[in-house]
Every structure is written in structure tokens, then in C-alpha cells.
C-alpha positions in Angstrom: -32.4 3.8 -22.7 -33.9 0.3 -23.4 -31.7 -3.0 -23.4 -32.3 -6.6 -23.7 -31.3 -9.1 -21.2 -30.3 -12.9 -22.3 -33.4 -13.5 -19.8 -36.5 -15.2 -20.6 -39.4 -14.8 -17.8 -40.9 -17.9 -16.5 -44.8 -17.1 -16.2 -46.5 -18.9 -13.3 -50.0 -18.1 -12.9 -50.8 -19.1 -9.0 -48.7 -17.9 -5.7 -49.1 -21.3 -4.1 -49.1 -25.0 -5.3 -49.3 -28.3 -3.8 -46.4 -31.0 -4.0 -45.8 -34.6 -2.4 -42.9 -35.0 0.0 -41.3 -37.6 2.4 -38.7 -37.3 5.2 -35.2 -37.5 3.7 -32.7 -40.0 4.0 -30.0 -41.0 1.5 -31.2 -44.5 1.4 -34.7 -43.5 0.6 -33.8 -41.1 -1.9 -31.8 -43.7 -4.0 -34.5 -46.3 -3.6 -37.6 -43.9 -4.9 -35.0 -43.0 -8.0 -34.4 -46.8 -8.7 -38.1 -47.6 -8.5 -39.6 -44.4 -10.5 -36.7 -42.6 -12.0 -38.2 -43.0 -15.6 -41.4 -41.1 -14.8 -40.9 -38.9 -11.7 -38.3 -36.6 -10.4 -37.1 -36.7 -6.9 -34.9 -33.8 -5.1 -33.9 -33.0 -1.8 -34.5 -29.7 0.3 -33.5 -29.7 3.6 -34.8 -32.5 5.7 -37.4 -33.4 2.9 -37.7 -35.5 -0.4 -39.8 -33.7 -3.0 -41.7 -35.7 -5.4 -43.0 -34.8 -9.0 -44.8 -37.1 -11.0 -44.3 -36.2 -14.8 -45.4 -39.3 -16.4 -46.4 -41.8 -13.9 -49.3 -43.7 -13.2 -51.7 -41.6 -10.9 -52.6 -44.7 -9.1 -49.4 -44.6 -7.8 -49.4 -42.1 -4.6 -45.9 -41.4 -3.2 -45.2 -39.4 -0.1 -48.1 -36.7 1.2 -49.3 -33.6 -0.3 -47.8 -30.1 1.2 -48.5 -26.7 -0.1 -45.9 -24.5 -1.0 -45.3 -20.8 -2.0 -44.1 -19.9 -5.3 -41.8 -17.2 -4.4 -41.2 -17.6 -0.4 -40.2 -21.3 -1.1 -38.1 -20.1 -4.3 -35.6 -22.9 -3.9 -38.2 -25.6 -4.0 -39.9 -23.8 -6.9 -36.4 -23.8 -8.7 -35.7 -27.5 -8.4 -39.5 -28.0 -9.9 -38.8 -26.1 -12.7 -35.4 -27.3 -13.4 -36.8 -31.2 -13.5 -39.7 -30.5 -15.5 -37.7 -28.6 -18.2 -35.2 -31.2 -18.4 -37.8 -34.0 -18.8 -39.9 -32.1 -21.3 -36.8 -31.5 -23.1 -36.1 -35.0 -23.5 -39.7 -35.8 -24.5 -39.5 -33.2 -27.4 -35.7 -33.6 -28.3 -35.2 -37.3 -27.6 -32.1 -37.6 -30.1 -30.3 -34.9 -28.0 -28.1 -36.1 -25.0 -27.9 -33.0 -22.5 -24.0 -32.8 -21.3 -25.3 -31.7 -17.7 -28.5 -31.6 -15.7 -27.5 -28.1 -14.2 -26.5 -25.7 -15.5 -28.3 -27.5 -18.4 -26.1 -27.8 -21.4 -26.4 -29.7 -24.7 -24.7 -29.5 -28.1 -26.3 -28.2 -31.0 -27.0 -31.1 -33.7 -26.9 -29.1 -36.7 -23.9 -29.4 -39.0 -23.7 -25.5 -39.7 -22.9 -25.1 -36.0 -19.5 -27.3 -36.3 -17.0 -24.8 -37.9 -14.6 -27.3 -38.9 -17.2 -30.1 -40.3 -16.4 -29.2 -43.7 -12.6 -29.6 -43.8 -12.6 -32.6 -42.1 -12.1 -35.9 -44.0 -15.3 -38.4 -43.7 -13.7 -40.7 -41.4 -13.3 -38.0 -38.6 -16.7 -36.1 -39.2 -19.0 -36.4 -36.2 -15.9 -37.7 -34.4 -14.1 -34.5 -33.7 -15.9 -31.3 -33.8 -15.9 -27.6 -32.9 -19.5 -27.2 -31.8 -22.1 -24.7 -30.3 -22.5 -25.4 -26.7 -25.9 -24.3 -25.6 -26.5 -23.7 -21.8 -29.3 -22.5 -19.4 -29.3 -21.3 -16.0 -32.4 -20.6 -13.9 -32.4 -17.2 -11.9 -34.8 -15.6 -9.4 -34.9 -11.9 -9.7 -36.7 -8.9 -8.7 -36.0 -6.7 -11.5 -37.9 -3.2 -11.0 -39.3 -5.0 -7.6 -41.1 -7.6 -9.9 -40.6 -11.2 -8.5 -40.0 -14.0 -11.4 -38.0 -16.8 -12.4 -36.5 -16.7 -15.7 -34.0 -18.6 -17.7 -30.5 -17.3 -18.8 -29.3 -18.4 -22.3 -25.7 -18.5 -23.3 -23.8 -20.2 -26.2 -20.2 -21.3 -26.2 -18.2 -23.3 -28.6 -16.5 -26.5 -27.2 -14.3 -29.3 -28.7 -16.0 -32.5 -29.3 -13.8 -35.7 -29.2 -15.7 -39.1 -28.8 -13.0 -41.4 -29.8 -11.7 -43.5 -26.5 -8.2 -44.1 -26.1 -8.8 -47.7 -27.1 -9.7 -46.5 -30.3 -6.6 -44.3 -30.5 -4.5 -47.4 -29.4 -5.6 -49.5 -32.2 -5.1 -46.9 -34.7 -1.4 -46.8 -33.6 -1.7 -43.4 -31.7 1.0 -43.1 -29.3 -0.8 -42.5 -25.7 2.3 -42.1 -23.5 2.4 -38.8 -21.7 -1.1 -38.0 -23.0 -3.5 -36.1 -20.3 -6.6 -38.1 -19.8 -10.1 -37.8 -18.8 -11.9 -40.8 -17.0 -15.6 -41.2 -18.4 -18.2 -42.8 -16.1 -22.1 -43.3 -17.0 -24.2 -42.6 -13.8 -26.6 -46.0 -13.4 -29.8 -45.4 -15.6 -28.2 -42.2 -17.3 -27.2 -43.7 -20.7 -28.6 -41.5 -23.6 -30.3 -39.3 -20.7 -27.2 -37.4 -19.7 -23.5 -37.7 -21.1 -21.0 -39.6 -18.9 -19.3 -37.6 -16.3 -15.7 -36.8 -17.2 -12.7 -36.1 -14.6 -9.4 -35.2 -15.4 -7.2 -37.7 -13.5 -3.7 -37.5 -14.9 -1.0 -38.6 -17.4 -0.9 -42.0 -19.1 2.5 -43.7 -18.1 2.1 -47.3 -19.7 -0.2 -49.0 -21.9 -0.6 -52.8 -21.0 -3.3 -54.7 -23.1 -6.5 -53.0 -23.1 -5.5 -51.0 -19.8 -3.4 -47.8 -19.3 -1.4 -47.1 -16.1 -2.2 -43.4 -15.2 -0.1 -41.3 -12.8 -2.7 -39.6 -10.5 -2.7 -37.7 -7.7 -3.3 -40.8 -5.7 -0.5 -42.9 -7.3 -0.2 -45.2 -10.3 -3.6 -46.6 -11.1 -5.0 -48.5 -13.9 -8.0 -48.1 -16.0 -9.5 -49.9 -19.1 -8.5 -47.8 -22.3 -12.3 -47.7 -23.2 -13.1 -45.5 -20.5 -10.4 -43.0 -21.1 -10.4 -40.0 -23.5 -7.6 -37.4 -24.2 -8.3 -34.0 -22.5 -9.8 -31.9 -25.0 -7.3 -29.1 -25.3 -6.4 -27.2 -28.6 -2.7 -28.8 -28.4 -4.1 -32.4 -27.6 -6.4 -32.2 -30.3 -4.2 -30.5 -32.5 -1.6 -33.4 -32.2 -3.9 -36.4 -32.9 -5.4 -34.4 -36.0 -1.7 -34.3 -37.1 -1.3 -38.0 -36.7 -4.8 -38.5 -38.3 -4.3 -36.4 -41.3 -1.3 -34.3 -41.5 0.4 -31.6 -39.7 -0.6 -29.1 -42.7 -4.5 -30.0 -42.2 -4.0 -29.9 -38.4 -2.8 -26.3 -38.5 -5.3 -25.4 -41.2 -8.2 -26.7 -38.8 -6.8 -25.0 -35.6 -6.3 -21.8 -38.1 -10.2 -21.6 -38.9 -11.2 -21.7 -35.4 -8.7 -19.0 -34.5 -9.9 -16.9 -37.4 -13.7 -17.2 -36.8 -13.4 -16.5 -33.1 -14.3 -12.8 -33.6 -17.3 -13.7 -35.7 -18.3 -16.3 -33.1 -18.4 -14.0 -30.4 -20.1 -11.0 -32.2 -22.7 -9.6 -30.2 -25.1 -9.1 -33.1 -24.8 -12.9 -34.3 -24.8 -14.0 -30.5 -28.3 -12.1 -29.8 -29.6 -13.8 -32.9 -28.6 -17.2 -31.8 -29.9 -16.6 -28.7 -33.4 -15.6 -29.8 -33.4 -18.4 -32.1 -33.0 -21.2 -29.6 -35.3 -19.6 -27.4 -38.0 -20.0 -30.1 -37.1 -24.0 -30.5 -36.9 -24.5 -26.7 -40.0 -22.5 -25.3 -42.5 -22.6 -28.4 -44.0 -24.7 -31.2 -45.9 -23.6 -34.1 -45.8 -20.0 -32.5 -47.5 -21.1 -29.3 -45.9 -21.5 -25.8 -44.7 -24.7 -24.7 -46.6 -25.9 -21.3 -44.3 -27.5 -18.9 -46.3 -29.4 -16.5 -46.7 -32.1 -14.2 -49.5 -34.3 -12.8 -50.2 -32.4 -9.8 -50.8 -29.3 -11.4 -47.5 -27.5 -11.4 -47.0 -25.8 -14.8 -45.6 -22.8 -16.7 -44.8 -21.3 -19.8 -41.5 -19.5 -20.8 -41.3 -16.1 -23.0 -39.6 -16.7 -26.4 -38.5 -13.0 -26.5 -35.9 -11.6 -23.9 -36.5 -9.3 -21.0 -36.2 -5.4 -21.8 -34.5 -3.8 -19.3 -33.7 0.1 -18.6 -30.8 1.9 -16.4 -31.7 1.3 -12.6 -29.4 4.0 -11.7 -27.1 6.9 -13.7 -23.4 6.2 -13.2 -21.7 9.1 -13.5 -17.6 9.7 -14.4 -16.3 10.9 -11.3 -14.4 14.2 -10.8 -10.7 13.9 -10.9 -8.8 15.9 -7.9 -5.2 17.1 -8.5 -4.4 18.7 -5.3 -5.2 18.2 -1.5 -7.4 21.5 -1.1 -9.5 19.7 -4.1 -9.6 23.1 -6.0 -8.0 21.8 -8.9 -10.1 19.4 -10.7 -11.2 18.0 -14.1 -14.6 16.3 -14.8 -14.0 14.2 -17.7 -10.3 13.5 -18.4 -7.5 12.9 -16.0 -4.8 13.0 -18.6 -5.7 16.6 -19.2 -6.1 17.6 -15.6 -2.6 15.9 -14.8 -1.1 18.2 -17.7 -2.7 21.2 -16.4 -2.2 20.9 -12.8 0.3 18.0 -12.2 -0.1 15.1 -9.9 -2.4 15.4 -6.7 0.6 14.7 -4.2 3.2 16.8 -6.0 3.6 18.9 -2.7 4.8 16.0 -0.6 6.1 13.6 -3.2 9.5 12.7 -1.8 11.3 11.3 -4.7 11.7 14.3 -6.7 14.9 13.5 -8.2 14.7 9.7 -9.1 17.6 7.6 -10.0 16.6 5.2 -12.6 19.0 2.0 -13.4 18.6 1.8 -17.5 19.5 -1.6 -19.1 19.9 -2.0 -22.7 21.3 -4.1 -25.1 24.3 -2.6 -26.8 23.1 -2.9 -30.4 20.0 -0.5 -29.5 21.8 2.2 -27.5 21.0 4.9 -30.0 17.1 4.1 -30.0 17.2 3.8 -26.3 18.7 7.3 -25.5 16.1 8.9 -27.9 13.4 6.5 -26.0 14.6 8.0 -22.5 15.0 11.7 -23.8 11.4 11.5 -25.1 10.4 10.0 -21.7 12.0 12.8 -19.8 11.3 15.9 -21.7 8.2 14.8 -23.9 7.6 15.3 -27.5 7.3 19.0 -28.5 4.6 18.3 -31.3 2.4 16.1 -29.6 -0.9 16.2 -28.1 -0.7 14.3 -24.7 3.0 14.4 -23.7 4.6 17.9 -24.6 5.7 17.9 -20.9 7.4 14.7 -20.5 7.6 12.7 -17.3 9.9 15.5 -15.6 7.5 18.7 -16.2 3.9 16.7 -16.3 4.7 15.1 -13.0 6.4 18.1 -11.5 10.1 16.4 -10.8 13.5 18.3 -10.4 15.2 15.8 -12.3 15.5 12.5 -13.4 18.9 10.8 -13.5 19.2 8.0 -15.9 21.9 5.6 -15.2 22.5 3.7 -18.4 24.2 0.0 -18.7 24.7 -1.7 -21.8 24.5 -5.7 -22.1 25.7 -7.5 -24.8 22.9 -10.1 -25.3 19.7 -10.9 -23.9 20.9 -13.3 -21.6 19.7 -13.6 -18.2 23.2 -13.7 -16.5 23.9 -10.4 -18.7 21.1 -8.7 -16.9 21.8 -10.3 -13.3 25.4 -9.1 -13.6 24.5 -5.4 -14.0 21.8 -5.6 -11.0 24.0 -7.3 -8.5 26.0 -4.0 -8.6 23.2 -2.4 -7.0 22.6 -4.4 -3.8 23.9 -1.3 -1.9 23.0 1.8 -3.6 19.6 1.1 -4.8 18.0 3.1 -7.6 14.1 4.2 -7.1 13.3 2.1 -10.3 14.7 0.1 -13.0 13.9 0.4 -16.5 14.8 -2.3 -18.6 14.6 -3.2 -22.5 13.5 -6.9 -23.0 13.0 -8.6 -26.7 9.3 -9.4 -27.3 10.4 -12.9 -27.5 10.4 -13.2 -24.0 6.6 -13.4 -23.7 6.7 -16.8 -25.6 8.7 -18.4 -23.1 7.6 -20.6 -20.2 7.6 -19.2 -16.8 10.2 -21.4 -15.3 13.0 -20.2 -17.6 11.7 -16.7 -18.5 14.3 -14.0 -17.7 11.1 -11.7 -17.4 10.4 -13.1 -13.9 13.8 -14.0 -13.0 15.0 -10.2 -13.2 11.7 -9.0 -11.8 12.1 -11.4 -8.6 15.7 -10.2 -8.4 14.6 -6.8 -8.4 11.8 -6.9 -6.0 13.8 -8.9 -3.6 15.9 -5.5 -3.5 12.9 -3.7 -3.3 13.4 -2.0 -6.5 10.2 -1.6 -8.7 10.8 -2.3 -12.5 9.4 -1.1 -15.7 9.7 -3.3 -18.7 9.7 -1.8 -22.2 10.2 -4.1 -25.3 12.8 -3.3 -28.0 9.9 -3.0 -30.6 8.2 -0.5 -28.5 11.6 1.2 -27.9 12.3 1.8 -31.7 8.8 2.7 -32.5 7.7 4.5 -29.3 4.9 7.5 -29.8 3.0 9.9 -27.3 0.6 7.1 -26.3 3.4 4.7 -25.2 5.2 7.1 -23.5 2.4 8.8 -21.5 1.3 5.5 -20.4 4.6 4.7 -19.4 5.5 7.7 -17.7 2.1 7.2 -15.5 3.2 3.9 -14.5 6.6 4.9 -13.5 5.2 7.4 -11.1 2.7 5.0 -9.7 5.5 2.5 -9.4 7.8 4.8 -7.2 4.8 5.7 -5.0 3.2 8.6 -6.5 -0.6 9.3 -6.6 -1.4 11.0 -10.0 -5.0 11.8 -9.1 -7.9 11.2 -6.7 -11.6 11.0 -6.6 -14.3 12.8 -4.4 -14.5 11.4 -0.9 -18.3 11.5 0.6 -18.2 11.9 4.3 -21.3 10.4 5.7 -18.6 8.4 8.2 -15.6 9.5 9.9 -13.6 7.2 8.0 -14.1 4.8 4.9 -11.5 2.1 3.7 -12.1 -0.3 0.7 -10.1 -3.5 1.3 -9.7 -5.6 -1.6 -9.3 -9.3 -0.8 -8.2 -12.0 -3.3 -6.4 -15.1 -3.1 -4.0 -17.5 -5.0 -4.2 -21.6 -4.9 -0.8 -23.4 -4.5 -1.8 -26.5 -6.5 0.5 -29.1 -7.9 -1.7 -29.9 -10.9 -5.3 -29.8 -12.2 -5.9 -33.4 -12.0 -8.6 -35.1 -9.8 -7.6 -35.1 -6.1 -5.0 -32.5 -6.5 -3.8 -31.2 -3.3 -5.0 -27.7 -3.2 -3.7 -27.7 0.3 -2.0 -24.3 0.1 -3.2 -20.9 -0.1 -1.9 -17.3 -0.3 -4.3 -14.4 0.4 -3.6 -11.0 -1.1 -5.1 -7.5 0.4 -5.1 -4.3 -1.0 -6.6 -1.2 1.0 -7.7 2.1 -0.6 -9.1 5.2 1.0 -12.8 6.3 -0.3 -11.1 9.0 -2.6 -9.1 6.1 -4.1 -5.7 6.5 -2.8 -3.5 3.5 -2.5 -2.9 3.0 1.1 -1.0 -0.6 1.3 -1.1 -3.8 -0.1 -0.2 -6.7 1.9 0.3 -10.5 1.0 -0.8 -12.8 3.6 2.2 -15.5 3.5 1.5 -19.0 2.2 -0.3 -21.3 4.3 -2.1 -24.8 4.5 -5.7 -23.9 3.9 -6.7 -24.9 7.6 -4.5 -22.1 8.9 -5.8 -19.6 6.1 -8.7 -18.1 8.4 -6.4 -16.9 11.3 -3.7 -15.7 8.9 -6.3 -13.7 7.0 -7.7 -12.3 10.2 -4.2 -11.5 11.6 -3.2 -9.7 8.5 -6.3 -7.9 8.0 -6.0 -6.8 12.1 -2.5 -5.8 11.8 -3.2 -3.4 8.7 -6.2 -1.7 10.0 -4.0 -1.2 13.1 -1.4 0.6 11.2 -4.0 2.5 9.1 -5.9 3.8 12.5 -2.7 4.8 13.9 -1.5 6.6 10.6 -4.6 8.5 10.1 -5.5 9.1 13.8 -8.6 7.3 14.2 -10.5 8.4 17.4 -12.1 5.9 19.9 -15.8 6.0 19.0 -15.3 7.0 15.5 -17.7 5.6 12.7 -15.6 3.6 10.4 -16.9 2.1 7.3 -15.1 -1.0 5.9 -16.2 -1.9 2.2 -14.7 -5.6 1.3 -14.5 -6.3 -2.5 -13.9 -10.0 -2.8 -12.7 -11.9 -5.6 -13.7 -15.9 -6.2 -14.5 -16.3 -2.4 -13.9 -19.5 -0.9 -17.1 -20.6 0.2 -17.9 -18.6 3.4 -14.2 -18.2 4.9 -13.7 -14.7 3.9 -17.1 -13.6 5.4 -16.1 -15.5 8.5 -13.0 -13.9 8.8 -14.6 -10.5 8.5 -17.4 -10.9 10.9 -14.6 -12.2 13.6 -12.7 -9.2 12.6 -15.5 -6.8 13.2 -16.3 -8.4 16.4 -12.8 -8.2 17.6 -12.4 -4.4 16.7 -14.4 -3.0 19.9 -12.9 0.7 20.0 -14.5 2.0 16.9 -18.5 1.8 15.4 -17.8 -0.2 12.5 -20.1 -0.6 9.5 -19.2 -3.1 6.9 -20.4 -4.3 3.2 -18.9 -7.5 1.8 -19.0 -7.1 -1.9 -18.3 -9.8 -4.6 -17.3 -8.5 -7.8 -17.3 -11.0 -10.7 -17.1 -11.5 -14.6 -18.0 -15.2 -13.9 -21.7 -15.1 -14.3 -24.3 -15.9 -17.1 -25.9 -12.0 -17.7 -25.3 -10.6 -20.8 -27.0 -6.8 -22.1 -27.8 -6.2 -25.8 -28.6 -2.9 -27.3 -30.1 -3.6 -30.6 -30.2 0.2 -31.5 -26.2 0.3 -31.4 -24.8 -0.1 -34.9 -21.1 0.1 -33.8 -18.8 2.7 -33.9 -15.5 2.9 -36.4 -12.2 2.9 -34.9 -10.0 6.0 -35.8 -8.7 5.9 -39.3 -10.8 2.7 -39.9 -14.2 1.7 -41.6 -14.5 -1.5 -39.6 -17.3 -1.4 -37.0 -16.7 -2.5 -33.5 -19.2 -2.9 -30.5 -22.8 -3.5 -32.7 -25.2 -4.6 -30.2 -23.3 -3.7 -27.3 -24.6 -1.4 -24.6 -22.8 1.6 -23.6 -20.4 2.0 -20.8 -22.3 2.5 -17.5 -25.4 0.6 -18.5 -26.6 -1.1 -15.5 -29.4 -3.4 -14.0 -30.3 -4.1 -10.4 -31.2 -7.9 -10.9 -32.5 -7.9 -6.7 -31.9 -5.6 -4.0 -28.3 -7.2 -3.5 -27.1 -8.0 -7.1 -26.4 -5.5 -9.9 -24.5 -6.2 -13.4 -22.7 -2.9 -14.7 -21.5 -3.0 -18.5 -18.0 -1.4 -18.0 -16.7 -1.7 -21.7 -19.4 -0.4 -24.2 -18.5 -0.2 -28.2 -16.2 2.9 -27.7 -14.2 1.2 -25.2 -13.4 -1.9 -27.3 -10.0 -1.9 -28.9 -11.1 -3.9 -32.2 -13.8 -5.7 -33.6 -12.0 -9.0 -32.9 -12.9 -8.4 -29.0 -16.3 -9.4 -30.0 -19.0 -9.6 -26.8 -18.2 -7.6 -23.7 -20.0 -9.0 -20.8 -20.8 -6.9 -18.0 -19.3 -7.3 -14.3 -21.6 -8.4 -11.3 -21.7 -6.8 -8.1 -23.3 -8.6 -5.2 -23.7 -7.3 -1.6 -23.3 -10.8 0.4 -25.4 -11.4 3.5 -24.0 -13.6 6.4 -23.8 -17.3 5.7 -22.6 -20.3 7.5 -22.3 -20.1 11.2 -23.0 -16.7 12.0 -26.6 -15.5 13.3 -28.1 -13.0 10.8 -29.1 -10.8 13.7 -25.6 -10.8 15.2 -24.5 -8.8 12.3 -27.4 -7.0 10.9 -26.9 -3.8 12.4 -23.4 -3.7 11.4 -23.9 -4.3 7.7 -24.1 -1.5 4.8 -26.7 -2.4 2.4 -26.7 0.6 0.0 -26.4 -1.3 -3.5 -26.2 2.1 -5.6 -23.6 3.7 -3.3 -21.4 0.8 -3.6 -22.0 0.4 -7.3 -21.4 3.9 -8.0 -18.0 3.6 -6.0 -16.9 0.4 -7.7 -17.6 2.2 -11.2 -15.4 5.3 -10.1 -12.6 2.8 -9.2 -12.1 1.6 -12.7 -10.7 5.2 -13.4 -7.7 4.0 -10.9 -5.8 1.3 -12.8 -2.5 3.7 -13.2 -1.8 1.7 -16.3 -3.6 3.8 -18.7 -5.5 6.9 -18.7 -8.4 5.3 -20.2 -11.2 3.6 -17.8 -10.9 -0.2 -17.0 -13.1 -3.2 -16.8 -12.0 -3.8 -13.3 -12.3 -1.6 -10.4 -8.6 -0.9 -8.8 -9.0 -3.3 -5.9 -10.2 -6.1 -8.4 -7.5 -5.2 -10.8 -4.7 -4.7 -8.4 -5.5 -7.8 -6.5 -5.4 -9.9 -9.8 -2.2 -8.3 -11.3 -0.4 -9.5 -7.6 -2.2 -13.1 -7.8 -0.9 -13.4 -11.3 2.7 -12.3 -10.8 3.0 -14.2 -7.4 2.0 -17.5 -9.2 4.5 -16.8 -12.1 7.4 -15.9 -9.8 6.8 -18.6 -7.4 9.0 -21.1 -9.2 12.1 -18.6 -9.5 15.1 -19.9 -7.2 15.7 -18.0 -4.1 12.5 -16.0 -4.9 10.5 -14.8 -1.2 7.5 -13.4 -1.7 7.3 -11.9 1.9 9.7 -9.1 0.6 6.9 -7.6 -0.6 5.4 -6.8 2.8 8.2 -4.4 3.4 9.5 -1.6 1.5 7.1 -2.0 -1.5 4.1 -2.1 0.7 2.9 1.1 -0.6 4.1 0.9 -4.1 2.3 0.0 -6.8 5.0 -2.4 -8.2 2.6 -4.8 -9.8 1.3 -2.5 -12.5 
């Protein structure tokens, strides 16, 4: 299947080129930029300063000529390309001021690309805008074995607000308590690059033309002319209400919200990207030649790169018994209905006691809901058996307690009676309004924290779902309940090329006071989840909150303890070959790699093979299938997913990097979801203080195997029978991280409780 990548190939007709260079020193680099910045580019690579003469006098010679290889010296070539592109852009579009040098970003200057322009009063037009932001990133790829550079083009929408706090103050706008950015123009960069903006804090006081700001370094004074309000929907909405009216402010924000699905529509996005590429890379249908005076030159294709699937990703087989004889090849729900759960024989909570809390006024609805959950809906397609028979339970004992109101104390009064006689699960009715409350005062998190501290997993159900439940709602809730009680509904096939294989997800959460510049992100909590190669959740561990400088040691200790526990439980024998595949999300520089490298060296009794894989949604790659005309949602004629490739579409960008489309047209819930981007899988190689040769023999590099395994793990969310966008390791880590950050401020909450009775249960679903 042919697809298009938002990647525009760069044509370079030579394998080697000459470039001038000098030995590096910070003083010399500053001196050269001060003298020749208007005509030359200067950049550092290792111990050298490299020089590119774009428009300077040929008679001025700086540095000595040296030969470099286009692809072997890819970092130097990439820097040259970036500088030549930037200078050529400024020559061709002199009225545009880029926001950033790299990634290269600039706002569209066209009126039609500001979606609030027409509704704004004249005195605010071009001062406040919600504009198209165009972004280019350079990549060196080896797609289908071909070495090349290319530009990835992306389009976002961002607020523009160019009124300084000095102007706002003169207008009489109240600045006290406002979050502000400090804008600083770098020397020689006026009209070349937009001012650099940093979020510094909150205005405490205005004195004349200055403001006192509460920053992370104490109270500091700044000129009002250098300060701008932080460009958030809330801040800009407040100013618009002041400058116009509350009604117009709401209308403007409503327009943006209503146009979101249109803005991020894949077909429209593709068309805009193609249009931008033509403007940037060609003129009068001829390619632009980007060149300097030393002879380095390139052109860029105006059409995106055509790609095809690198490998065929397959839906895994779902297994429902230890012998591996009860299987389903396409739908885990059907398999579960036919065979029961995988661990039915050994599941030890066959008659679960469930504490049920509901509001007295909803007791009738709640009883009917519980009856449907336990025994099923006879006329339904997917939930005839109910939780009881579908999951091979002997009985379910519901202990129903009523509360008079949704007050937090009412819930806690019931829960405190269960300190000694703990139920296996709590099923609690909450109003939908809880979602709108802030984290600090939200009963949702306080109740959850209390129950988890008692090692009782909790399943919330909103009043709306209780009153209008159907087979789909009950089916998903039953699946979550079984997993939260420690059950394994199904597993995946395990390929035994080694004695044991463990997949370990490592995530983290920073403990930040605020988002201001200089914020002391000094403490960090690590989160690890362990799964077997067939997808069984083995255990989860929370590294205790530690100062960042101690994170390495704590993470190492946590991993060692967990692996020792697993090796003992699973009967690993000395000399066994063990493959450890680490899934890392948002790695902290080289910290996790350094920890894992140290771990591997300290485990001497087994033959360890390991892979260090990062999984991310934060990358600039997008795939398009222009033959995808969209699919209609059941019972609707509105199309969704136009131009979005099918689930499992994939491209290997090089031997270590792959992108996989996890949500195709069929997986999108509504047309409002707009563009679905792929996840990026990258096998990381040793960096930092470890010598490559020291670890190379231990590294596992099979990108095809790892990609298929990650794809298979998206069928293990236990939140739903449908495949997810993230593999279980990433999903679990993110869910745990999110819940821990939400509950951190709950009085009396101690996250270390999770490392005991709930270690093996999916309490976070």
C-alpha cells in the first residue's frame, strides 16, 4: 500500500564537499559572528568552528578549507543545510520574522490563516490572532536503504498576542496576578528572529513602568515593556472580555473550539503541507537552489516522499488457557465469551466481596445496574453471560451502602468501616460533575487515595452511566474489574528463542513546584511495570520520590530487586539466556540507559541480552493515504478518517527507527478527532559514559521483532476490548504517573502503599 510521508527529500549531487573551519573557542565564535553575521554562518561541531559564506566578499578568507563527507559527516552537513535554508528564506521572504531557528518556525502572514481575524474589532486585528504556525525539521534517513536528508513539514495553530504589559497597563487592564513571559531580543537578531520568550512568574505589583514578579528566584523587577501575558486560552479570554465584552470573548473562543476538527482534518492538513512546500522549495515551477559561495548546494523536492509498509504487522492470537489450545485469532471478546479467562483455573478470588456505594436517590437504578453487571443482559450480543459466568466466578457478593449526598465525608464514613474486613474491590457511584473540580478538592482522588491506602482497588461509575448503561458499558467495566482484582483475561503467543523474556516499562514523573523559568524540578519519581513476553502483568513498582541526583541509584536498586524477585518466582537457572526489553517513555538524557547498562553488568549469573527502546508520540512524522476516502460511523453518514492510513501501516526510517500508525480510519471515534499521528519506536544505542564495545555484544537490535511485539501489546489495555494507541507498558506507566501526580496533594496519601498488596494488580486502570 502506497502512502505519503510529510517528508520532502533534499537532492545533493555530491558525496564530498569543502568547507572552511577553525579551532573552536567561545571567544572566537562570538567574534566571528559579531564581524560577519550578516553574510556568513558559523556553527560548532566538536572542537571546530565551521564557516559558510552565503553572501560575503570572496576576498575575505576565514579559516582553512577541509573536505567532509555528505553522509558520513551527517551532523556537519545537517548544520550547513539548516543555515543555508534559513538565510535563503530570509532573502526570499524578507517581511517574515521566523519564531525559531530550529526547529524552523514561522507564522503564516495570510489573513485567511487567522481564524478569528474577521470577528475581532479593528483595533485588535493583527495584535491578537490564532494563526497557522509552520514548522520544519531536518532529518537524515535511510528509508529502503537509501541515505538522504529531508525536511518534515508540520502545521500547528498558536496564539499571537503582541501587546506588551506596558500597553495593557496604559489601557487600564489589571495586571496583578497575571502569568507573564519575559521577551528578550538577542543582539543583532532584530527582524531576523523573533524575541526569545521565557515564562518567569506572576505579577505581584506594578510601580510606574516596572513590575515586581514573583519568580523562582524571589521577587524581581522587570520593565513592563519587556513583559507579555502568557498566551493561554484563559489569559487571552480574560483580556478579550476586558477589551471587548464577555459575550464576544466567549464567541471568539467558541469559534476556535468549533473549528478544531476542521483545522486538524487530515485531508486539509495534507493540502496545506503540499501548498507550503511549493512556496518554500520552488518558484515558477522550478526548484530553488540553496547554495553558498564554497560550492555547497542543494534543492528540495516539492512533493512528499512516497513510502510503503516495511513489514506486515499482524493481529496477535489471543490465548485463553495454559495449554494454548483455546485461542481466537481476531477478537479477544469472542474468545473470552467462549472459553473464559486465561487464568480461570488458578484465579483465587472466585467469590469476590464488592463494596458498593451509591446515592440513596439512585438506589433503584444502581440495583438494576449491579444485576446487569453480575448476570448479564439476556438480549445482548456481547454481554449475555455477565461478569459472573463470562469470567468463571462462583458468586459475587455485593455489599451495598447508601449515602445521603455526594459529600466527601459521606463516602469516607462508609469506607472507614472496612479497615479490618477489606473487600476485594470497591464499586462507587460518583456524579459527572466531579470531573470539573480541581485536583486538590476533588473527592474522586481523595476517595481513591483512601481506598488504595487500604489496598482496595476501586471502580468508579458515573451516575449517568448507571442510569443509561448498556452492554458496551457493562462489558468494559467487567473487564476492568477482573483485571483490577488481579486477573489475566487473555495472553499472547510467546516466541521462545531465549529462555526467558521480560518487557520492562520505565516512566517517570517530575515533582515541580510550578512551570516558571528556574523551577526546581529537583525531585523525581520513577515508575516501572514488568510484563512477560506473552503480555502477563507480572508486577509494578514505584521508585520512591527522590532528589534527582539520587534517581540513578534508586532506579537501579528498584530494578535489581524486581528482577531478583521474578528470577526466584520463575525459577531462572544460572547460565539461562534472559532477554530484557526496556520500553522507555520520555527518557531523561542518558540516565535510564546508564542505569540499565550498570544493571546488566551487575547481573552476572545469567546471560543477558537487552534492548533499550523509546516509544513516543512527540515527533514530527505524519503518514497520509490519499486513497482513503473515510469511513462512516455506525448509524451516521458523517465520514471520519479521510486520508488517514490503516492501522498497522508502518515505515522504517532507518535501522533503529520505525513509525507505526496505531489508529486508522476505523479506530477513530469521531470525525472531530481529526489527524491521527503514528507512534515512533526507536532502538537506542549506547551513549554517554559507556563505551560502545562494552555493551554491543549484549544489545538486541531486531527492530522488526520489537515493532511487532509493541503492536501486539496494544491489545492488552484491559480498559477495553478494542486495541489501543499505546502498548500496555506505555499505557500503564502513563496511567500510574498521571494518578500519582493527581493524588500527590491529597492529605495523608503515601504512594509507597502501592509497592505492597497492589503490586501485582492493575489498580490504575
